[in-house]
N, CA, C and O atoms as a GROMACS GRO file, in nm:
protein
  416
    1UNK      N    1   0.082  -0.117   0.000
    1UNK     CA    2  -0.003   0.002   0.002
    1UNK      C    3   0.090   0.126   0.002
    1UNK      O    4   0.057   0.226  -0.063
    2UNK      N    5   0.202   0.122   0.072
    2UNK     CA    6   0.283   0.242   0.079
    2UNK      C    7   0.341   0.273  -0.060
    2UNK      O    8   0.349   0.391  -0.095
    3UNK      N    9   0.382   0.175  -0.139
    3UNK     CA   10   0.432   0.198  -0.272
    3UNK      C   11   0.326   0.261  -0.361
    3UNK      O   12   0.354   0.348  -0.443
    4UNK      N   13   0.205   0.215  -0.344
    4UNK     CA   14   0.094   0.263  -0.420
    4UNK      C   15   0.068   0.414  -0.392
    4UNK      O   16   0.047   0.495  -0.482
    5UNK      N   17   0.070   0.444  -0.260
    5UNK     CA   18   0.051   0.587  -0.219
    5UNK      C   19   0.162   0.676  -0.275
    5UNK      O   20   0.138   0.790  -0.315
    6UNK      N   21   0.283   0.624  -0.277
    6UNK     CA   22   0.398   0.698  -0.328
    6UNK      C   23   0.380   0.725  -0.478
    6UNK      O   24   0.405   0.835  -0.526
    7UNK      N   25   0.334   0.619  -0.551
    7UNK     CA   26   0.314   0.631  -0.694
    7UNK      C   27   0.202   0.738  -0.724
    7UNK      O   28   0.216   0.823  -0.812
    8UNK      N   29   0.093   0.731  -0.649
    8UNK     CA   30  -0.016   0.828  -0.667
    8UNK      C   31   0.031   0.971  -0.637
    8UNK      O   32   0.000   1.065  -0.710
    9UNK      N   33   0.106   0.984  -0.530
    9UNK     CA   34   0.160   1.112  -0.495
    9UNK      C   35   0.253   1.167  -0.600
    9UNK      O   36   0.244   1.285  -0.632
   10UNK      N   37   0.340   1.087  -0.655
   10UNK     CA   38   0.431   1.130  -0.762
   10UNK      C   39   0.348   1.167  -0.890
   10UNK      O   40   0.383   1.262  -0.961
   11UNK      N   41   0.245   1.096  -0.916
   11UNK     CA   42   0.165   1.127  -1.033
   11UNK      C   43   0.096   1.262  -1.016
   11UNK      O   44   0.090   1.339  -1.112
   12UNK      N   45   0.045   1.291  -0.903
   12UNK     CA   46  -0.022   1.421  -0.875
   12UNK      C   47   0.076   1.537  -0.889
   12UNK      O   48   0.034   1.646  -0.928
   13UNK      N   49   0.205   1.518  -0.861
   13UNK     CA   50   0.304   1.618  -0.874
   13UNK      C   51   0.327   1.667  -1.014
   13UNK      O   52   0.366   1.781  -1.037
   14UNK      N   53   0.302   1.575  -1.108
   14UNK     CA   54   0.323   1.609  -1.249
   14UNK      C   55   0.202   1.687  -1.311
   14UNK      O   56   0.217   1.743  -1.420
   15UNK      N   57   0.088   1.691  -1.248
   15UNK     CA   58  -0.026   1.758  -1.298
   15UNK      C   59  -0.005   1.900  -1.334
   15UNK      O   60  -0.044   1.940  -1.444
   16UNK      N   61   0.058   1.985  -1.244
   16UNK     CA   62   0.084   2.122  -1.288
   16UNK      C   63   0.170   2.135  -1.412
   16UNK      O   64   0.147   2.227  -1.491
   17UNK      N   65   0.266   2.047  -1.434
   17UNK     CA   66   0.348   2.050  -1.550
   17UNK      C   67   0.267   2.016  -1.670
   17UNK      O   68   0.290   2.078  -1.774
   18UNK      N   69   0.175   1.924  -1.666
   18UNK     CA   70   0.086   1.893  -1.777
   18UNK      C   71   0.000   2.011  -1.811
   18UNK      O   72  -0.014   2.046  -1.928
   19UNK      N   73  -0.057   2.074  -1.711
   19UNK     CA   74  -0.145   2.187  -1.732
   19UNK      C   75  -0.065   2.303  -1.796
   19UNK      O   76  -0.118   2.375  -1.881
   20UNK      N   77   0.061   2.321  -1.758
   20UNK     CA   78   0.138   2.432  -1.813
   20UNK      C   79   0.181   2.405  -1.959
   20UNK      O   80   0.188   2.498  -2.039
   21UNK      N   81   0.209   2.279  -1.992
   21UNK     CA   82   0.250   2.244  -2.127
   21UNK      C   83   0.162   2.130  -2.176
   21UNK      O   84   0.198   2.014  -2.157
   22UNK      N   85   0.049   2.157  -2.236
   22UNK     CA   86  -0.039   2.048  -2.271
   22UNK      C   87   0.018   1.963  -2.379
   22UNK      O   88  -0.034   1.853  -2.401
   23UNK      N   89   0.124   2.006  -2.450
   23UNK     CA   90   0.182   1.921  -2.550
   23UNK      C   91   0.317   1.866  -2.508
   23UNK      O   92   0.390   1.816  -2.593
   24UNK      N   93   0.354   1.875  -2.381
   24UNK     CA   94   0.469   1.812  -2.329
   24UNK      C   95   0.598   1.871  -2.393
   24UNK      O   96   0.612   1.993  -2.407
   25UNK      N   97   0.693   1.781  -2.432
   25UNK     CA   98   0.817   1.817  -2.492
   25UNK      C   99   0.811   1.818  -2.646
   25UNK      O  100   0.893   1.756  -2.713
   26UNK      N  101   0.719   1.885  -2.697
   26UNK     CA  102   0.700   1.885  -2.843
   26UNK      C  103   0.809   1.959  -2.917
   26UNK      O  104   0.879   2.040  -2.856
   27UNK      N  105   0.826   1.937  -3.039
   27UNK     CA  106   0.937   1.998  -3.120
   27UNK      C  107   0.874   2.093  -3.224
   27UNK      O  108   0.822   2.051  -3.327
   28UNK      N  109   0.881   2.230  -3.189
   28UNK     CA  110   0.824   2.326  -3.283
   28UNK      C  111   0.882   2.324  -3.420
   28UNK      O  112   0.812   2.358  -3.515
   29UNK      N  113   1.010   2.285  -3.434
   29UNK     CA  114   1.076   2.279  -3.568
   29UNK      C  115   1.006   2.172  -3.647
   29UNK      O  116   0.975   2.196  -3.764
   30UNK      N  117   0.978   2.055  -3.590
   30UNK     CA  118   0.908   1.948  -3.662
   30UNK      C  119   0.766   1.994  -3.690
   30UNK      O  120   0.709   1.962  -3.795
   31UNK      N  121   0.708   2.070  -3.594
   31UNK     CA  122   0.573   2.120  -3.615
   31UNK      C  123   0.568   2.218  -3.730
   31UNK      O  124   0.470   2.219  -3.803
   32UNK      N  125   0.669   2.301  -3.749
   32UNK     CA  126   0.673   2.397  -3.860
   32UNK      C  127   0.666   2.315  -3.997
   32UNK      O  128   0.590   2.348  -4.088
   33UNK      N  129   0.748   2.212  -4.006
   33UNK     CA  130   0.750   2.133  -4.125
   33UNK      C  131   0.611   2.072  -4.157
   33UNK      O  132   0.565   2.076  -4.271
   34UNK      N  133   0.547   2.015  -4.054
   34UNK     CA  134   0.417   1.957  -4.077
   34UNK      C  135   0.318   2.064  -4.116
   34UNK      O  136   0.241   2.046  -4.211
   35UNK      N  137   0.318   2.178  -4.045
   35UNK     CA  138   0.231   2.290  -4.073
   35UNK      C  139   0.247   2.340  -4.214
   35UNK      O  140   0.149   2.362  -4.284
   36UNK      N  141   0.372   2.357  -4.258
   36UNK     CA  142   0.396   2.412  -4.390
   36UNK      C  143   0.350   2.317  -4.498
   36UNK      O  144   0.306   2.358  -4.605
   37UNK      N  145   0.363   2.188  -4.469
   37UNK     CA  146   0.326   2.084  -4.566
   37UNK      C  147   0.175   2.058  -4.571
   37UNK      O  148   0.122   2.033  -4.680
   38UNK      N  149   0.105   2.064  -4.460
   38UNK     CA  150  -0.034   2.028  -4.454
   38UNK      C  151  -0.136   2.139  -4.433
   38UNK      O  152  -0.252   2.125  -4.472
   39UNK      N  153  -0.093   2.251  -4.370
   39UNK     CA  154  -0.188   2.352  -4.331
   39UNK      C  155  -0.190   2.476  -4.422
   39UNK      O  156  -0.296   2.532  -4.450
   40UNK      N  157  -0.080   2.515  -4.465
   40UNK     CA  158  -0.068   2.642  -4.537
   40UNK      C  159  -0.162   2.654  -4.660
   40UNK      O  160  -0.229   2.756  -4.676
   41UNK      N  161  -0.168   2.557  -4.744
   41UNK     CA  162  -0.250   2.561  -4.864
   41UNK      C  163  -0.395   2.587  -4.833
   41UNK      O  164  -0.459   2.669  -4.899
   42UNK      N  165  -0.449   2.519  -4.733
   42UNK     CA  166  -0.583   2.538  -4.692
   42UNK      C  167  -0.606   2.677  -4.635
   42UNK      O  168  -0.708   2.741  -4.665
   43UNK      N  169  -0.512   2.724  -4.554
   43UNK     CA  170  -0.526   2.856  -4.496
   43UNK      C  171  -0.518   2.965  -4.600
   43UNK      O  172  -0.589   3.065  -4.592
   44UNK      N  173  -0.435   2.947  -4.696
   44UNK     CA  174  -0.426   3.044  -4.810
   44UNK      C  175  -0.556   3.045  -4.883
   44UNK      O  176  -0.604   3.152  -4.920
   45UNK      N  177  -0.615   2.931  -4.906
   45UNK     CA  178  -0.742   2.923  -4.975
   45UNK      C  179  -0.850   2.995  -4.898
   45UNK      O  180  -0.936   3.058  -4.959
   46UNK      N  181  -0.849   2.988  -4.764
   46UNK     CA  182  -0.949   3.048  -4.680
   46UNK      C  183  -0.928   3.196  -4.655
   46UNK      O  184  -1.024   3.273  -4.645
   47UNK      N  185  -0.798   3.237  -4.645
   47UNK     CA  186  -0.774   3.374  -4.598
   47UNK      C  187  -0.680   3.453  -4.697
   47UNK      O  188  -0.661   3.573  -4.679
   48UNK      N  189  -0.625   3.388  -4.796
   48UNK     CA  190  -0.540   3.458  -4.897
   48UNK      C  191  -0.404   3.481  -4.840
   48UNK      O  192  -0.370   3.435  -4.731
   49UNK      N  193  -0.324   3.556  -4.918
   49UNK     CA  194  -0.189   3.587  -4.877
   49UNK      C  195  -0.110   3.461  -4.845
   49UNK      O  196  -0.113   3.363  -4.919
   50UNK      N  197  -0.041   3.467  -4.735
   50UNK     CA  198   0.037   3.352  -4.688
   50UNK      C  199  -0.037   3.262  -4.592
   50UNK      O  200   0.018   3.165  -4.541
   51UNK      N  201  -0.164   3.295  -4.566
   51UNK     CA  202  -0.254   3.212  -4.480
   51UNK      C  203  -0.236   3.238  -4.332
   51UNK      O  204  -0.312   3.184  -4.251
   52UNK      N  205  -0.138   3.320  -4.295
   52UNK     CA  206  -0.118   3.350  -4.152
   52UNK      C  207  -0.225   3.431  -4.089
   52UNK      O  208  -0.229   3.441  -3.966
   53UNK      N  209  -0.314   3.490  -4.166
   53UNK     CA  210  -0.423   3.567  -4.110
   53UNK      C  211  -0.510   3.478  -4.026
   53UNK      O  212  -0.576   3.524  -3.933
   54UNK      N  213  -0.511   3.347  -4.059
   54UNK     CA  214  -0.585   3.253  -3.979
   54UNK      C  215  -0.554   3.264  -3.830
   54UNK      O  216  -0.642   3.245  -3.746
   55UNK      N  217  -0.434   3.294  -3.798
   55UNK     CA  218  -0.388   3.306  -3.659
   55UNK      C  219  -0.394   3.443  -3.602
   55UNK      O  220  -0.408   3.460  -3.480
   56UNK      N  221  -0.383   3.543  -3.689
   56UNK     CA  222  -0.369   3.682  -3.641
   56UNK      C  223  -0.494   3.769  -3.653
   56UNK      O  224  -0.495   3.885  -3.614
   57UNK      N  225  -0.599   3.711  -3.708
   57UNK     CA  226  -0.719   3.787  -3.732
   57UNK      C  227  -0.787   3.830  -3.601
   57UNK      O  228  -0.772   3.765  -3.498
   58UNK      N  229  -0.859   3.938  -3.607
   58UNK     CA  230  -0.939   3.986  -3.490
   58UNK      C  231  -1.044   3.881  -3.460
   58UNK      O  232  -1.101   3.819  -3.550
   59UNK      N  233  -1.067   3.863  -3.335
   59UNK     CA  234  -1.174   3.771  -3.296
   59UNK      C  235  -1.137   3.621  -3.299
   59UNK      O  236  -1.226   3.537  -3.287
   60UNK      N  237  -1.009   3.587  -3.314
   60UNK     CA  238  -0.979   3.447  -3.316
   60UNK      C  239  -1.019   3.390  -3.180
   60UNK      O  240  -1.016   3.462  -3.080
   61UNK      N  241  -1.056   3.262  -3.174
   61UNK     CA  242  -1.128   3.207  -3.061
   61UNK      C  243  -1.028   3.133  -2.964
   61UNK      O  244  -1.072   3.079  -2.862
   62UNK      N  245  -0.901   3.130  -2.994
   62UNK     CA  246  -0.803   3.057  -2.913
   62UNK      C  247  -0.744   3.154  -2.809
   62UNK      O  248  -0.705   3.267  -2.838
   63UNK      N  249  -0.742   3.104  -2.688
   63UNK     CA  250  -0.691   3.190  -2.580
   63UNK      C  251  -0.593   3.116  -2.482
   63UNK      O  252  -0.541   3.178  -2.389
   64UNK      N  253  -0.571   2.986  -2.504
   64UNK     CA  254  -0.482   2.910  -2.420
   64UNK      C  255  -0.403   2.810  -2.508
   64UNK      O  256  -0.435   2.785  -2.624
   65UNK      N  257  -0.303   2.756  -2.448
   65UNK     CA  258  -0.222   2.652  -2.517
   65UNK      C  259  -0.315   2.526  -2.546
   65UNK      O  260  -0.309   2.467  -2.654
   66UNK      N  261  -0.396   2.494  -2.451
   66UNK     CA  262  -0.484   2.378  -2.478
   66UNK      C  263  -0.580   2.401  -2.588
   66UNK      O  264  -0.613   2.309  -2.662
   67UNK      N  265  -0.628   2.529  -2.604
   67UNK     CA  266  -0.712   2.563  -2.721
   67UNK      C  267  -0.635   2.534  -2.853
   67UNK      O  268  -0.691   2.479  -2.948
   68UNK      N  269  -0.511   2.571  -2.856
   68UNK     CA  270  -0.435   2.548  -2.978
   68UNK      C  271  -0.427   2.400  -3.009
   68UNK      O  272  -0.451   2.357  -3.122
   69UNK      N  273  -0.391   2.321  -2.907
   69UNK     CA  274  -0.381   2.177  -2.928
   69UNK      C  275  -0.516   2.116  -2.976
   69UNK      O  276  -0.518   2.033  -3.067
   70UNK      N  277  -0.625   2.158  -2.914
   70UNK     CA  278  -0.755   2.109  -2.954
   70UNK      C  279  -0.793   2.149  -3.098
   70UNK      O  280  -0.852   2.070  -3.172
   71UNK      N  281  -0.757   2.272  -3.135
   71UNK     CA  282  -0.781   2.317  -3.273
   71UNK      C  283  -0.703   2.237  -3.374
   71UNK      O  284  -0.756   2.200  -3.479
   72UNK      N  285  -0.575   2.209  -3.344
   72UNK     CA  286  -0.493   2.132  -3.431
   72UNK      C  287  -0.547   1.995  -3.445
   72UNK      O  288  -0.553   1.942  -3.556
   73UNK      N  289  -0.589   1.934  -3.333
   73UNK     CA  290  -0.650   1.801  -3.345
   73UNK      C  291  -0.778   1.799  -3.427
   73UNK      O  292  -0.804   1.702  -3.498
   74UNK      N  293  -0.857   1.905  -3.417
   74UNK     CA  294  -0.981   1.910  -3.495
   74UNK      C  295  -0.945   1.920  -3.643
   74UNK      O  296  -1.002   1.847  -3.725
   75UNK      N  297  -0.850   2.009  -3.679
   75UNK     CA  298  -0.812   2.025  -3.818
   75UNK      C  299  -0.749   1.899  -3.874
   75UNK      O  300  -0.769   1.867  -3.991
   76UNK      N  301  -0.673   1.825  -3.792
   76UNK     CA  302  -0.616   1.693  -3.831
   76UNK      C  303  -0.731   1.600  -3.863
   76UNK      O  304  -0.724   1.530  -3.964
   77UNK      N  305  -0.829   1.594  -3.787
   77UNK     CA  306  -0.944   1.500  -3.807
   77UNK      C  307  -1.022   1.541  -3.932
   77UNK      O  308  -1.060   1.457  -4.013
   78UNK      N  309  -1.048   1.672  -3.946
   78UNK     CA  310  -1.130   1.724  -4.055
   78UNK      C  311  -1.062   1.704  -4.194
   78UNK      O  312  -1.126   1.672  -4.294
   79UNK      N  313  -0.929   1.724  -4.193
   79UNK     CA  314  -0.858   1.716  -4.319
   79UNK      C  315  -0.798   1.575  -4.343
   79UNK      O  316  -0.741   1.546  -4.448
   80UNK      N  317  -0.814   1.489  -4.240
   80UNK     CA  318  -0.762   1.354  -4.254
   80UNK      C  319  -0.607   1.353  -4.286
   80UNK      O  320  -0.556   1.277  -4.368
   81UNK      N  321  -0.538   1.448  -4.210
   81UNK     CA  322  -0.394   1.460  -4.236
   81UNK      C  323  -0.320   1.335  -4.189
   81UNK      O  324  -0.211   1.307  -4.238
   82UNK      N  325  -0.377   1.260  -4.098
   82UNK     CA  326  -0.315   1.135  -4.051
   82UNK      C  327  -0.206   1.156  -3.945
   82UNK      O  328  -0.123   1.068  -3.922
   83UNK      N  329  -0.209   1.269  -3.884
   83UNK     CA  330  -0.104   1.293  -3.777
   83UNK      C  331  -0.134   1.212  -3.655
   83UNK      O  332  -0.250   1.186  -3.620
   84UNK      N  333  -0.029   1.172  -3.590
   84UNK     CA  334  -0.033   1.115  -3.461
   84UNK      C  335  -0.048   1.227  -3.351
   84UNK      O  336  -0.024   1.344  -3.381
   85UNK      N  337  -0.085   1.196  -3.229
   85UNK     CA  338  -0.092   1.302  -3.127
   85UNK      C  339   0.039   1.376  -3.107
   85UNK      O  340   0.040   1.495  -3.077
   86UNK      N  341   0.150   1.306  -3.124
   86UNK     CA  342   0.282   1.373  -3.114
   86UNK      C  343   0.299   1.476  -3.222
   86UNK      O  344   0.357   1.582  -3.198
   87UNK      N  345   0.246   1.446  -3.345
   87UNK     CA  346   0.256   1.543  -3.452
   87UNK      C  347   0.171   1.666  -3.421
   87UNK      O  348   0.215   1.780  -3.439
   88UNK      N  349   0.049   1.643  -3.374
   88UNK     CA  350  -0.041   1.750  -3.335
   88UNK      C  351   0.026   1.839  -3.230
   88UNK      O  352   0.016   1.961  -3.237
   89UNK      N  353   0.093   1.780  -3.134
   89UNK     CA  354   0.162   1.851  -3.032
   89UNK      C  355   0.274   1.938  -3.087
   89UNK      O  356   0.292   2.052  -3.045
   90UNK      N  357   0.350   1.880  -3.184
   90UNK     CA  358   0.455   1.955  -3.248
   90UNK      C  359   0.404   2.083  -3.318
   90UNK      O  360   0.460   2.192  -3.307
   91UNK      N  361   0.291   2.060  -3.393
   91UNK     CA  362   0.228   2.173  -3.468
   91UNK      C  363   0.177   2.277  -3.364
   91UNK      O  364   0.201   2.396  -3.381
   92UNK      N  365   0.106   2.234  -3.258
   92UNK     CA  366   0.060   2.326  -3.160
   92UNK      C  367   0.171   2.407  -3.097
   92UNK      O  368   0.158   2.528  -3.077
   93UNK      N  369   0.285   2.337  -3.063
   93UNK     CA  370   0.401   2.413  -3.004
   93UNK      C  371   0.455   2.515  -3.106
   93UNK      O  372   0.491   2.627  -3.067
   94UNK      N  373   0.461   2.480  -3.232
   94UNK     CA  374   0.510   2.572  -3.336
   94UNK      C  375   0.412   2.695  -3.345
   94UNK      O  376   0.458   2.810  -3.347
   95UNK      N  377   0.283   2.673  -3.350
   95UNK     CA  378   0.190   2.780  -3.362
   95UNK      C  379   0.196   2.869  -3.244
   95UNK      O  380   0.183   2.990  -3.261
   96UNK      N  381   0.216   2.821  -3.126
   96UNK     CA  382   0.229   2.904  -3.005
   96UNK      C  383   0.354   2.986  -3.015
   96UNK      O  384   0.352   3.106  -2.989
   97UNK      N  385   0.463   2.922  -3.052
   97UNK     CA  386   0.590   2.993  -3.063
   97UNK      C  387   0.583   3.102  -3.165
   97UNK      O  388   0.630   3.213  -3.140
   98UNK      N  389   0.527   3.074  -3.279
   98UNK     CA  390   0.527   3.168  -3.395
   98UNK      C  391   0.421   3.273  -3.388
   98UNK      O  392   0.447   3.387  -3.427
   99UNK      N  393   0.299   3.241  -3.340
   99UNK     CA  394   0.188   3.334  -3.352
   99UNK      C  395   0.125   3.376  -3.221
   99UNK      O  396   0.102   3.495  -3.199
  100UNK      N  397   0.094   3.277  -3.130
  100UNK     CA  398   0.011   3.310  -3.015
  100UNK      C  399   0.087   3.360  -2.892
  100UNK      O  400   0.044   3.454  -2.826
  101UNK      N  401   0.201   3.297  -2.862
  101UNK     CA  402   0.281   3.335  -2.746
  101UNK      C  403   0.207   3.327  -2.614
  101UNK      O  404   0.227   3.411  -2.526
  102UNK      N  405   0.120   3.226  -2.599
  102UNK     CA  406   0.053   3.210  -2.469
  102UNK      C  407   0.156   3.155  -2.369
  102UNK      O  408   0.239   3.069  -2.399
  103UNK      N  409   0.145   3.210  -2.246
  103UNK     CA  410   0.237   3.164  -2.143
  103UNK      C  411   0.182   3.042  -2.070
  103UNK      O  412   0.258   2.955  -2.028
  104UNK      N  413   0.053   3.035  -2.056
  104UNK     CA  414  -0.011   2.919  -1.986
  104UNK      C  415  -0.139   2.883  -2.048
  104UNK      O  416  -0.205   2.790  -2.002
   0.00000   0.00000   0.00000
């Protein structure tokens, strides 16, 4: 029972880290490559130019890192990009680094 309590306690200590970084140790550089390959053409079609208005337009609905991750997962499903959750996390990390700059 004592080992079980220690395991549960250790697991609870990681919750703040998960909340702070919903995508863990994602790689924004890999995310940029996926984004450029899969996302840009659709965003250009929808918004023109280089497609980045998708992220910078007034009234965008994303306000947290978790919102970014959920949006990327939704786009992945809608476009059938075939990304794994790790790929989604890489793209979300890239988008936050490049456009959103959310701290938490």
